[in-house]
ZADO-1210 file (C-alpha; in nm, 4 decimals, padded with zeros to 6 digits):
<atoms>
<atom x="00.0022" y="-00.0186" z="-00.0256" code="MET" pos="1"/>
<atom x="00.1604" y="00.3253" z="-00.0667" code="LEU" pos="2"/>
<atom x="-00.0273" y="00.6508" z="00.0200" code="VAL" pos="3"/>
<atom x="00.1146" y="00.9867" z="-00.1218" code="SER" pos="4"/>
<atom x="-00.0382" y="01.3003" z="00.0169" code="PRO" pos="5"/>
<atom x="00.1774" y="01.4951" z="-00.2357" code="LYS" pos="6"/>
<atom x="00.0348" y="01.3177" z="-00.5504" code="HIS" pos="7"/>
<atom x="-00.3498" y="01.2980" z="-00.3424" code="LYS" pos="8"/>
<atom x="-00.3202" y="00.8581" z="-00.4294" code="LEU" pos="9"/>
<atom x="-00.3177" y="00.5783" z="-00.2522" code="ILE" pos="10"/>
<atom x="-00.2577" y="00.2933" z="-00.4065" code="PHE" pos="11"/>
<atom x="-00.3645" y="-00.0615" z="-00.2595" code="PHE" pos="12"/>
<atom x="-00.1622" y="-00.4178" z="-00.3054" code="LYS" pos="13"/>
<atom x="-00.3164" y="-00.6618" z="-00.3945" code="SER" pos="14"/>
<atom x="-00.1713" y="-00.9934" z="-00.3596" code="MET" pos="15"/>
<atom x="-00.0177" y="-01.1535" z="-00.6774" code="LYS" pos="16"/>
<atom x="-00.0569" y="-00.9014" z="-00.9320" code="CYS" pos="17"/>
<atom x="00.3092" y="-00.7332" z="-00.9600" code="ALA" pos="18"/>
<atom x="00.1400" y="-00.4557" z="-00.6801" code="GLY" pos="19"/>
<atom x="00.5007" y="-00.4671" z="-00.5894" code="SER" pos="20"/>
<atom x="00.6518" y="-00.3146" z="-00.9166" code="SER" pos="21"/>
<atom x="00.3908" y="-00.0281" z="-00.9492" code="ILE" pos="22"/>
<atom x="00.3972" y="00.0880" z="-00.5844" code="GLU" pos="23"/>
<atom x="00.8115" y="00.0588" z="-00.6329" code="HIS" pos="24"/>
<atom x="00.7440" y="00.2947" z="-00.9335" code="ALA" pos="25"/>
<atom x="00.5307" y="00.5210" z="-00.7509" code="PHE" pos="26"/>
<atom x="00.7373" y="00.5596" z="-00.4392" code="LEU" pos="27"/>
<atom x="00.9775" y="00.6568" z="-00.6929" code="GLN" pos="28"/>
<atom x="00.7408" y="01.0079" z="-00.7834" code="ALA" pos="29"/>
<atom x="00.6590" y="01.0970" z="-00.3965" code="CYS" pos="30"/>
<atom x="00.8050" y="01.3504" z="-00.1544" code="ASP" pos="31"/>
<atom x="00.8789" y="01.1417" z="00.2272" code="GLU" pos="32"/>
<atom x="00.5687" y="01.2081" z="00.3374" code="GLY" pos="33"/>
<atom x="00.4153" y="00.9135" z="00.1779" code="ALA" pos="34"/>
<atom x="00.3653" y="00.6182" z="00.3559" code="LEU" pos="35"/>
<atom x="00.4685" y="00.2768" z="00.2221" code="CYS" pos="36"/>
<atom x="00.4092" y="-00.0287" z="00.3565" code="ALA" pos="37"/>
<atom x="00.4911" y="-00.2335" z="00.1101" code="GLY" pos="38"/>
<atom x="00.8555" y="-00.3444" z="00.0968" code="GLY" pos="39"/>
<atom x="00.9148" y="-00.5353" z="00.3801" code="TRP" pos="40"/>
<atom x="01.0445" y="-00.8788" z="00.3439" code="SER" pos="41"/>
<atom x="00.9330" y="-01.0279" z="00.6910" code="GLY" pos="42"/>
<atom x="01.1137" y="-01.3233" z="00.8573" code="LYS" pos="43"/>
<atom x="01.2579" y="-01.4497" z="00.4392" code="PHE" pos="44"/>
<atom x="01.5455" y="-01.1873" z="00.4598" code="ASP" pos="45"/>
<atom x="01.7738" y="-01.3859" z="00.4446" code="ASN" pos="46"/>
<atom x="01.6699" y="-01.5204" z="00.0899" code="LEU" pos="47"/>
<atom x="01.8860" y="-01.4131" z="-00.1849" code="PRO" pos="48"/>
<atom x="01.6546" y="-01.2016" z="-00.4111" code="GLY" pos="49"/>
<atom x="01.4142" y="-01.0946" z="-00.1940" code="HIS" pos="50"/>
<atom x="01.3925" y="-00.7883" z="-00.0052" code="VAL" pos="51"/>
<atom x="01.2931" y="-00.5686" z="-00.2557" code="GLU" pos="52"/>
<atom x="01.2626" y="-00.1841" z="-00.0827" code="TYR" pos="53"/>
<atom x="01.2800" y="00.0178" z="00.2073" code="ILE" pos="54"/>
<atom x="00.9360" y="00.0395" z="00.3739" code="GLN" pos="55"/>
<atom x="00.8896" y="00.4318" z="00.4348" code="ARG" pos="56"/>
<atom x="00.6835" y="00.5785" z="00.7077" code="ASN" pos="57"/>
<atom x="00.5499" y="00.2517" z="00.8183" code="ASN" pos="58"/>
<atom x="00.7221" y="00.1374" z="01.1399" code="ASP" pos="59"/>
<atom x="00.6862" y="00.3269" z="01.5025" code="TYR" pos="60"/>
<atom x="00.8167" y="00.1975" z="01.8641" code="ILE" pos="61"/>
<atom x="00.6038" y="00.0591" z="02.1359" code="GLU" pos="62"/>
<atom x="00.6782" y="-00.0915" z="02.4241" code="ASP" pos="63"/>
<atom x="01.0314" y="-00.1324" z="02.2409" code="GLY" pos="64"/>
<atom x="00.9157" y="-00.3112" z="01.9808" code="MET" pos="65"/>
<atom x="00.9072" y="-00.2502" z="01.6148" code="LYS" pos="66"/>
<atom x="00.5327" y="-00.2200" z="01.4753" code="LYS" pos="67"/>
<atom x="00.4305" y="-00.1790" z="01.1416" code="PHE" pos="68"/>
<atom x="00.1193" y="00.0565" z="01.1372" code="ARG" pos="69"/>
<atom x="-00.0365" y="-00.1592" z="00.7739" code="PHE" pos="70"/>
<atom x="00.0308" y="-00.4551" z="00.6411" code="HIS" pos="71"/>
<atom x="00.1551" y="-00.4584" z="00.2663" code="ALA" pos="72"/>
<atom x="-00.1313" y="-00.6032" z="00.1412" code="HIS" pos="73"/>
<atom x="-00.4244" y="-00.3620" z="00.3299" code="THR" pos="74"/>
<atom x="-00.7009" y="-00.3608" z="00.1387" code="HIS" pos="75"/>
<atom x="-00.9832" y="-00.0864" z="00.1756" code="PRO" pos="76"/>
<atom x="-01.1097" y="-00.1843" z="00.4565" code="ASP" pos="77"/>
<atom x="-00.8713" y="-00.2637" z="00.6033" code="MET" pos="78"/>
<atom x="-00.7271" y="00.1120" z="00.5667" code="PHE" pos="79"/>
<atom x="-01.0497" y="00.3029" z="00.6498" code="ILE" pos="80"/>
<atom x="-01.0964" y="00.0549" z="00.9755" code="ASP" pos="81"/>
<atom x="-00.7508" y="00.1928" z="01.1255" code="ARG" pos="82"/>
<atom x="-00.8088" y="00.5732" z="01.0365" code="ILE" pos="83"/>
<atom x="-00.9440" y="00.7838" z="01.2634" code="GLN" pos="84"/>
<atom x="-01.0714" y="01.0333" z="01.0263" code="ASN" pos="85"/>
<atom x="-01.1065" y="00.9143" z="00.7118" code="ILE" pos="86"/>
<atom x="-01.3019" y="01.2310" z="00.5592" code="ASP" pos="87"/>
<atom x="-00.9191" y="01.3810" z="00.4882" code="ILE" pos="88"/>
<atom x="-00.9255" y="01.1013" z="00.1736" code="TYR" pos="89"/>
<atom x="-01.2181" y="01.1740" z="00.0296" code="GLU" pos="90"/>
<atom x="-01.0657" y="01.3380" z="-00.2780" code="ASP" pos="91"/>
<atom x="-00.7473" y="01.1006" z="-00.2902" code="TYR" pos="92"/>
<atom x="-00.7157" y="00.9053" z="-00.6391" code="LYS" pos="93"/>
<atom x="-00.8000" y="00.4853" z="-00.4913" code="LYS" pos="94"/>
<atom x="-00.5881" y="00.2277" z="-00.7226" code="VAL" pos="95"/>
<atom x="-00.5057" y="-00.1010" z="-00.7341" code="THR" pos="96"/>
<atom x="-00.4785" y="-00.3533" z="-00.9916" code="ILE" pos="97"/>
<atom x="-00.6358" y="-00.6933" z="-01.0544" code="THR" pos="98"/>
<atom x="-00.5793" y="-01.0227" z="-01.2381" code="ARG" pos="99"/>
<atom x="-00.7396" y="-01.3174" z="-01.3870" code="ASN" pos="100"/>
<atom x="-00.7806" y="-01.5567" z="-01.0375" code="PRO" pos="101"/>
<atom x="-00.6857" y="-01.8615" z="-01.2379" code="TRP" pos="102"/>
<atom x="-00.3749" y="-01.6558" z="-01.3315" code="ASP" pos="103"/>
<atom x="-00.3232" y="-01.5229" z="-00.9853" code="VAL" pos="104"/>
<atom x="-00.3326" y="-01.8343" z="-00.7304" code="VAL" pos="105"/>
<atom x="-00.0709" y="-02.0072" z="-00.9739" code="VAL" pos="106"/>
<atom x="00.1086" y="-01.7418" z="-00.9263" code="SER" pos="107"/>
<atom x="00.0190" y="-01.7615" z="-00.5260" code="TRP" pos="108"/>
<atom x="00.1317" y="-02.1410" z="-00.5673" code="TYR" pos="109"/>
<atom x="00.4987" y="-02.0386" z="-00.6653" code="TRP" pos="110"/>
<atom x="00.5519" y="-01.7401" z="-00.4698" code="TYR" pos="111"/>
<atom x="00.4623" y="-01.9551" z="-00.1538" code="ASP" pos="112"/>
<atom x="00.6375" y="-02.2443" z="-00.2506" code="ILE" pos="113"/>
<atom x="00.9621" y="-02.0880" z="-00.3590" code="GLY" pos="114"/>
<atom x="01.0492" y="-02.0693" z="00.0383" code="HIS" pos="115"/>
<atom x="01.0762" y="-02.4606" z="00.0483" code="ILE" pos="116"/>
<atom x="01.4417" y="-02.5141" z="00.0367" code="ILE" pos="117"/>
<atom x="01.3741" y="-02.8962" z="-00.0443" code="LEU" pos="118"/>
<atom x="01.3600" y="-03.0489" z="-00.3405" code="GLN" pos="119"/>
<atom x="01.1322" y="-03.3318" z="-00.2280" code="HIS" pos="120"/>
<atom x="00.8702" y="-03.1449" z="-00.0772" code="HIS" pos="121"/>
<atom x="00.5519" y="-03.3261" z="-00.1853" code="PRO" pos="122"/>
<atom x="00.3948" y="-03.0179" z="-00.2857" code="LEU" pos="123"/>
<atom x="00.6780" y="-02.8851" z="-00.4861" code="LEU" pos="124"/>
<atom x="00.6029" y="-02.9754" z="-00.8620" code="ILE" pos="125"/>
<atom x="00.9450" y="-03.0144" z="-01.0400" code="LEU" pos="126"/>
<atom x="01.0339" y="-03.0659" z="-01.3782" code="GLU" pos="127"/>
<atom x="01.0596" y="-03.4400" z="-01.3212" code="SER" pos="128"/>
<atom x="00.6405" y="-03.4365" z="-01.3153" code="HIS" pos="129"/>
<atom x="00.4160" y="-03.5261" z="-01.6185" code="ASN" pos="130"/>
<atom x="00.1156" y="-03.3634" z="-01.6343" code="GLU" pos="131"/>
<atom x="-00.1329" y="-03.5232" z="-01.4209" code="LYS" pos="132"/>
<atom x="00.1349" y="-03.5147" z="-01.1099" code="GLN" pos="133"/>
<atom x="00.1309" y="-03.1575" z="-01.1458" code="ALA" pos="134"/>
<atom x="-00.1704" y="-03.1390" z="-01.1059" code="LYS" pos="135"/>
<atom x="-00.2634" y="-03.3152" z="-00.8282" code="GLN" pos="136"/>
<atom x="-00.0495" y="-03.1381" z="-00.6244" code="ILE" pos="137"/>
<atom x="-00.1289" y="-02.8402" z="-00.7303" code="PHE" pos="138"/>
<atom x="-00.4853" y="-02.9446" z="-00.5797" code="LYS" pos="139"/>
<atom x="-00.3358" y="-03.0779" z="-00.2504" code="SER" pos="140"/>
<atom x="-00.2048" y="-02.6930" z="-00.2156" code="PHE" pos="141"/>
<atom x="-00.4120" y="-02.5169" z="-00.2552" code="ILE" pos="142"/>
<atom x="-00.6973" y="-02.6936" z="-00.0743" code="THR" pos="143"/>
<atom x="-00.4301" y="-02.7622" z="00.2260" code="ASN" pos="144"/>
<atom x="-00.4005" y="-02.5244" z="00.5089" code="ILE" pos="145"/>
<atom x="-00.1584" y="-02.2555" z="00.3906" code="ALA" pos="146"/>
<atom x="00.2086" y="-02.2745" z="00.5717" code="GLY" pos="147"/>
<atom x="00.2462" y="-01.8878" z="00.4903" code="HIS" pos="148"/>
<atom x="00.2315" y="-01.6297" z="00.7421" code="THR" pos="149"/>
<atom x="00.1220" y="-01.2758" z="00.7736" code="PRO" pos="150"/>
<atom x="00.4258" y="-01.0505" z="00.8046" code="VAL" pos="151"/>
<atom x="00.1835" y="-00.8470" z="01.0832" code="ALA" pos="152"/>
<atom x="-00.0253" y="-01.1122" z="01.2006" code="VAL" pos="153"/>
<atom x="-00.2675" y="-00.8510" z="01.4468" code="ASP" pos="154"/>
<atom x="-00.3843" y="-00.6698" z="01.1456" code="LEU" pos="155"/>
<atom x="-00.5012" y="-00.9961" z="01.0167" code="TRP" pos="156"/>
<atom x="-00.8556" y="-01.1485" z="01.1302" code="ASN" pos="157"/>
<atom x="-00.7538" y="-01.3935" z="01.4069" code="GLU" pos="158"/>
<atom x="-00.9850" y="-01.6629" z="01.3182" code="GLN" pos="159"/>
<atom x="-00.8751" y="-01.6525" z="00.9699" code="GLN" pos="160"/>
<atom x="-00.5056" y="-01.6864" z="01.1051" code="ARG" pos="161"/>
<atom x="-00.3443" y="-02.0181" z="00.9900" code="ARG" pos="162"/>
<atom x="-00.6392" y="-02.2141" z="00.9388" code="VAL" pos="163"/>
<atom x="-00.7247" y="-02.1273" z="00.5758" code="GLN" pos="164"/>
<atom x="-00.6687" y="-02.3467" z="00.2873" code="ARG" pos="165"/>
<atom x="-00.3660" y="-02.1705" z="00.0754" code="SER" pos="166"/>
<atom x="-00.6620" y="-02.0369" z="-00.1997" code="LEU" pos="167"/>
<atom x="-00.9483" y="-01.8856" z="00.0959" code="ASP" pos="168"/>
<atom x="-00.6013" y="-01.6964" z="00.1614" code="TYR" pos="169"/>
<atom x="-00.4732" y="-01.5661" z="-00.1858" code="VAL" pos="170"/>
<atom x="-00.8788" y="-01.5104" z="-00.2553" code="ALA" pos="171"/>
<atom x="-00.8418" y="-01.2068" z="-00.0098" code="MET" pos="172"/>
<atom x="-00.8182" y="-01.0019" z="-00.3471" code="ASN" pos="173"/>
<atom x="-01.1491" y="-01.0165" z="-00.3509" code="GLU" pos="174"/>
<atom x="-01.1457" y="-00.7082" z="-00.0635" code="LYS" pos="175"/>
<atom x="-00.9866" y="-00.5020" z="-00.2810" code="PHE" pos="176"/>
<atom x="-01.3373" y="-00.5206" z="-00.5012" code="ILE" pos="177"/>
<atom x="-01.4286" y="-00.1861" z="-00.3485" code="HIS" pos="178"/>
<atom x="-01.6454" y="00.0741" z="-00.3873" code="PRO" pos="179"/>
<atom x="-01.3830" y="00.3161" z="-00.2548" code="TRP" pos="180"/>
<atom x="-01.1737" y="00.2119" z="-00.5653" code="ILE" pos="181"/>
<atom x="-01.1731" y="00.5063" z="-00.8360" code="ASP" pos="182"/>
<atom x="-00.9476" y="00.2727" z="-01.0737" code="ARG" pos="183"/>
<atom x="-00.8635" y="-00.0747" z="-01.1323" code="TYR" pos="184"/>
<atom x="-00.4797" y="-00.1408" z="-01.3270" code="LEU" pos="185"/>
<atom x="-00.5408" y="-00.4934" z="-01.5587" code="ARG" pos="186"/>
<atom x="-00.2260" y="-00.7113" z="-01.5098" code="PHE" pos="187"/>
<atom x="-00.2907" y="-00.8293" z="-01.7961" code="GLU" pos="188"/>
<atom x="-00.2596" y="-00.4750" z="-02.0270" code="SER" pos="189"/>
<atom x="-00.0050" y="-00.3731" z="-01.6908" code="LEU" pos="190"/>
<atom x="00.2340" y="-00.1652" z="-01.8590" code="SER" pos="191"/>
<atom x="-00.0555" y="00.0961" z="-02.0846" code="GLU" pos="192"/>
<atom x="-00.2719" y="00.0910" z="-01.7977" code="ASP" pos="193"/>
<atom x="00.0219" y="00.2188" z="-01.5434" code="TYR" pos="194"/>
<atom x="00.1186" y="00.4976" z="-01.8391" code="HIS" pos="195"/>
<atom x="-00.2527" y="00.6136" z="-01.8789" code="LYS" pos="196"/>
<atom x="-00.2365" y="00.6414" z="-01.4650" code="CYS" pos="197"/>
<atom x="00.0482" y="00.8431" z="-01.3898" code="CYS" pos="198"/>
<atom x="-00.1273" y="01.0655" z="-01.7387" code="ASP" pos="199"/>
<atom x="-00.4508" y="01.1286" z="-01.5469" code="ASP" pos="200"/>
<atom x="-00.2984" y="01.1612" z="-01.2386" code="LEU" pos="201"/>
<atom x="00.0850" y="01.3935" z="-01.3471" code="ASP" pos="202"/>
<atom x="00.2306" y="01.1661" z="-01.1736" code="ILE" pos="203"/>
<atom x="00.6289" y="01.0860" z="-01.3526" code="VAL" pos="204"/>
<atom x="00.6482" y="00.6868" z="-01.4743" code="PRO" pos="205"/>
<atom x="00.9197" y="00.5354" z="-01.3212" code="TYR" pos="206"/>
<atom x="00.9924" y="00.2269" z="-01.5096" code="PRO" pos="207"/>
<atom x="00.8050" y="-00.0609" z="-01.3964" code="LEU" pos="208"/>
<atom x="01.0992" y="-00.3211" z="-01.1935" code="LYS" pos="209"/>
<atom x="00.9868" y="-00.7062" z="-01.1885" code="LYS" pos="210"/>
<atom x="01.0117" y="-00.8734" z="-00.8371" code="PHE" pos="211"/>
<atom x="00.9647" y="-01.1768" z="-00.7246" code="LYS" pos="212"/>
<atom x="00.9711" y="-01.3480" z="-01.0827" code="SER" pos="213"/>
<atom x="01.2832" y="-01.5923" z="-01.0023" code="LYS" pos="214"/>
<atom x="01.0373" y="-01.7413" z="-00.8080" code="HIS" pos="215"/>
<atom x="00.8224" y="-01.9456" z="-01.0725" code="ARG" pos="216"/>
<atom x="01.0668" y="-02.2832" z="-01.1567" code="LYS" pos="217"/>
<atom x="00.7923" y="-02.4159" z="-01.4283" code="LEU" pos="218"/>
<atom x="00.6711" y="-02.1716" z="-01.7240" code="LYS" pos="219"/>
<atom x="00.3652" y="-02.3637" z="-01.7914" code="HIS" pos="220"/>
<atom x="00.0431" y="-02.1094" z="-01.8949" code="HIS" pos="221"/>
<atom x="-00.2045" y="-02.1800" z="-01.5734" code="TYR" pos="222"/>
<atom x="-00.4405" y="-02.3838" z="-01.7228" code="SER" pos="223"/>
<atom x="-00.1539" y="-02.6671" z="-01.7158" code="TYR" pos="224"/>
<atom x="-00.2239" y="-02.6864" z="-01.3438" code="TYR" pos="225"/>
<atom x="-00.5979" y="-02.7152" z="-01.3091" code="TYR" pos="226"/>
<atom x="-00.8591" y="-03.0436" z="-01.3276" code="THR" pos="227"/>
<atom x="-01.2046" y="-02.9203" z="-01.3912" code="ASP" pos="228"/>
<atom x="-01.2245" y="-02.9472" z="-00.9565" code="GLU" pos="229"/>
<atom x="-00.9537" y="-02.7135" z="-00.8702" code="THR" pos="230"/>
<atom x="-01.0709" y="-02.4519" z="-01.1742" code="ARG" pos="231"/>
<atom x="-01.3974" y="-02.4115" z="-01.0305" code="GLU" pos="232"/>
<atom x="-01.2759" y="-02.3956" z="-00.6809" code="LEU" pos="233"/>
<atom x="-01.1531" y="-02.1331" z="-00.7530" code="VAL" pos="234"/>
<atom x="-01.4027" y="-01.9553" z="-00.9127" code="ALA" pos="235"/>
<atom x="-01.6061" y="-02.0383" z="-00.6159" code="GLU" pos="236"/>
<atom x="-01.2997" y="-01.8565" z="-00.4086" code="ALA" pos="237"/>
<atom x="-01.3946" y="-01.5366" z="-00.6871" code="PHE" pos="238"/>
<atom x="-01.6603" y="-01.4275" z="-00.7325" code="PRO" pos="239"/>
<atom x="-01.6753" y="-01.0850" z="-00.7987" code="LYS" pos="240"/>
<atom x="-01.3118" y="-01.1096" z="-00.9814" code="THR" pos="241"/>
<atom x="-01.5135" y="-01.2466" z="-01.2343" code="ILE" pos="242"/>
<atom x="-01.8169" y="-01.0813" z="-01.2176" code="LYS" pos="243"/>
<atom x="-01.6905" y="-00.7429" z="-01.2188" code="THR" pos="244"/>
<atom x="-01.3887" y="-00.8179" z="-01.4906" code="PHE" pos="245"/>
<atom x="-01.5270" y="-01.0691" z="-01.7048" code="GLY" pos="246"/>
<atom x="-01.2244" y="-01.2960" z="-01.6541" code="TYR" pos="247"/>
<atom x="-01.2380" y="-01.6383" z="-01.8255" code="THR" pos="248"/>
<atom x="-01.0770" y="-01.9469" z="-01.8006" code="PHE" pos="249"/>
<atom x="-00.8278" y="-01.9811" z="-02.1245" code="GLU" pos="250"/>
<atom x="-00.7629" y="-02.3722" z="-02.1543" code="SER" pos="251"/>
<atom x="-00.3854" y="-02.3068" z="-02.3848" code="ARG" pos="252"/>
<atom x="-00.0523" y="-02.3981" z="-02.3441" code="TYR" pos="253"/>
<atom x="00.3126" y="-02.2381" z="-02.3885" code="ASP" pos="254"/>
</atoms>
């Protein structure tokens, strides 16, 4: 999430939609008073290539402990809930990104599984696996309990913490489809949408860097991983995204 007083912009970073690239680019155009909640890499700081960019104006010390005002993937309702006088942001432009949900879930798989070091982990799809094996492993991943711990767990619904299926966890992207949002950039036309947004908001269009691109070890089209059952599970998890943006499941391989 990025809040820029200078440009009257709030960027909400949804999951696995190239939000880090957009947030980092917007951040370059913002003054030092901007709030950036997206760059901290949590417990995975020790992994090569994982550190992205430094958060700005998001941390504070309380009872001798470092805490964060906002989570990297703060959605509109969470932001509104944590601001005492939300009216001051009425004239800010609120921007986020959307992406085909079947593609999002595959991207989430590779990101989350990328932190597994063991080459023989049962949820790790290898090049030696055939398509049938890959589909079964992928199904096990999205239907099992998420192994990912949110960086700022106090900001999340505690009843859902650590007991969600991986699919339910990434389906939090549904929370970014919100009446407060003024503009949605599409992942599928990201560069074009980003430059048009910068032009409309009079923001310098800094180049888009790539983050987390090395996690995806196999470059199959997302449909490679799905059965009819898992395809339907994703449809059930992302009804607002599919209805709002007309996303469909495309069946084709690289």
